[in-house]
N, C-alpha and C positions, 0 to 999 in steps of 0.2 A: 853720764856724759854719752850721747849718742856718737855712733861713727862719724867722723867728718866735721862735727860741729866745732871742734877745737883743734886747729890745724898746727898749732905750735909744736906739739909733741908728735914724735912718729909713732908711738903707741900710748894708749890711755894708761896714765899712772895708776898703779894699784896701791892698796893699803901697806903692802909689804915694800914697795917702793918708796912710799912716803916715810915709813919708819926707817928705812935704810939711809934715806937722805939726812936724817937727823945726825946719824953717827958718821956719815961719809964725810971726810974732810977734804977729799978732792972732788972736783965737779965731774968725775967720770960716770957717775950714774944717769945723768940727764942726757937724753938724746933728743935734739931739737931738729926741726926742718929749717934749713937755712936757705934763703933767697939771696940772689945776687945783688938785688937793689929793692927800693920800695915799690917800683912799678911791678915788678915781677911778684913781690909779695901781694900786692893788691889784686893783681890778675889771678894768682893762684888761690887766694882766699875768695874772692867772688866767684870763681870756678866751683870751688868746693861748696860754697853757700847754695848756689843754684843746683848743684847735684843734690844736695840734701833736701831742698825744696821740691825737686822733681820726684824724689823717692817718696817724700811725704804725700805728694799729690797722686802718685802711682798707687800707694797703699790705701789712700782714701778712697780712690775709685774702684779699686778691687774690693774693699769693704763694703761700699755701697752696692756694688754689683751682687755680691754674696748675700747682703741683707735683702735686697729686691727680689732675688730668686727665691729666698726662703718665704717671703711674704706672699709671693705668687703661688707657691706650693700649698702653703696653709690656707690661702683664701680662696 
């Protein structure tokens, strides 16, 4: 799971968290992001989606720039 792609949890659940949830009889293990209403949840989710898309585009542009520099040096 990439950072920010799943907004429900405050932190990415680990394998140990999963095992602990099996024996946890109280719901204290899970930490969720709570929004005041559906509109706020939608806004926050859309914001996070576009933030992740922006990061992906930025990384793609940097990767392209790096590869084009390597090609110009080699050629």
